[in-house]
C-alpha positions in Angstrom: 1.7 -17.3 20.0 0.6 -15.3 16.9 -2.0 -16.4 14.3 -1.3 -14.0 11.5 -0.7 -10.3 10.8 -4.0 -8.6 11.6 -3.4 -5.3 9.7 -0.9 -2.6 8.8 -1.5 1.0 9.5 -0.4 3.9 7.3 -0.6 7.7 7.8 -1.1 9.7 4.6 -0.5 13.3 3.8 -3.5 13.8 1.5 -6.4 11.6 2.6 -8.6 11.8 -0.5 -5.7 11.2 -2.9 -4.5 8.1 -0.9 -8.1 6.9 -0.5 -8.5 6.9 -4.3 -5.1 5.2 -4.8 -5.8 2.3 -2.4 -9.5 1.8 -3.3 -9.5 2.6 -7.0 -6.0 1.9 -8.3 -5.2 -1.1 -5.9 -8.9 -2.1 -5.7 -8.9 -2.6 -1.9 -12.4 -2.8 -0.4 -13.7 -0.3 2.1 -14.9 -1.8 5.3 -15.5 1.4 7.2 -14.6 5.0 7.1 -14.7 7.3 10.2 -13.9 10.9 10.7 -12.6 11.5 14.2 -13.5 15.1 15.0 -11.3 15.3 18.1 -8.2 14.4 16.1 -9.2 16.0 12.8 -8.4 12.6 11.4 -9.9 10.1 9.0 -9.6 6.4 9.6 -10.3 4.1 6.7 -10.3 0.3 7.1 -9.6 -1.6 4.0 -9.8 -5.3 3.0 -8.3 -7.5 0.3 -10.4 -10.5 -0.8 -12.7 -10.0 2.2 -9.8 -9.9 4.8 -9.1 -6.7 6.8 -5.5 -5.8 6.0 -4.9 -2.0 6.1 -5.8 1.1 8.1 -5.3 4.4 6.4 -5.1 7.4 8.7 -5.0 11.2 8.0 -3.5 13.6 10.5 -3.0 17.4 10.0 0.5 18.0 8.6 2.3 14.7 9.2 6.1 14.9 8.7 7.3 13.5 5.3 8.5 9.9 5.2 12.2 9.4 4.9 13.1 7.3 1.8 16.7 8.1 1.1 18.6 7.0 3.0 16.2 4.4 4.2 15.2 4.9 7.8 14.3 2.4 10.5 10.7 1.2 10.5 8.4 -0.2 7.9 10.3 -0.6 4.7 7.5 -1.5 2.3 4.2 -3.3 1.8 4.2 -6.4 -0.4 1.2 -7.9 -2.3 1.3 -11.3 -3.8 0.1 -11.5 -7.4 -0.5 -14.5 -9.7 1.0 -12.9 -12.8 3.3 -9.9 -12.4 3.1 -8.9 -16.0 -0.7 -8.7 -15.9 -0.7 -6.8 -12.6 1.8 -4.3 -13.9 -0.2 -3.8 -17.1 -3.4 -3.3 -15.1 -1.7 -0.7 -12.9 -0.2 1.1 -16.0 -3.8 1.4 -17.4 -4.5 3.5 -14.2 -1.4 5.6 -14.7 0.8 3.8 -12.1 4.3 3.0 -13.4 6.2 0.0 -11.9 9.9 -0.4 -11.7 11.5 -2.9 -14.0 10.8 -6.5 -13.0 13.6 -8.2 -11.0 14.2 -11.7 -9.8 14.6 -12.7 -6.2 18.1 -14.3 -5.9 17.0 -16.6 -3.1 13.6 -17.8 -4.4 13.8 -17.2 -8.1 10.4 -15.4 -7.9 9.8 -12.2 -9.9 9.0 -8.9 -8.2 8.6 -5.2 -8.8 7.8 -2.0 -6.9 5.3 0.8 -7.3 4.9 3.8 -4.9 1.8 5.1 -3.1 1.0 8.8 -3.2 3.4 9.5 -0.3 6.3 7.5 -1.7 5.7 4.3 0.4 7.2 1.5 -1.7 4.7 -1.3 -2.5 6.1 -4.6 -3.7 4.4 -6.8 -6.2 5.6 -10.4 -5.6 4.7 -13.1 -8.1 3.3 -16.3 -6.6 
């Protein structure tokens, strides 16, 4: 029935700050950016390695995301990395601190988390 996940959509509280985070810190590529006057909202389409993966939206005064206790809905985004140590070092050079590396009990793979500007957990999962 399904082929693959087409994209994930996020709403941010500070568009310019989140745009910098996803494009500069995480190095996602901008496909298109549109300001929708009727909604006072930006829509930024982002790609990873040429594949469209993320929509970033801004809306006036969105409510904050619940993180503790965790609420129903999207829990986190996960990006596969070849070498988690190198990925964490590269992010640290940009001022982004990762949690300590853990090991998945089921797969034996290593992983860690960072947070986006609105506190959305982003997982780094080693290939």
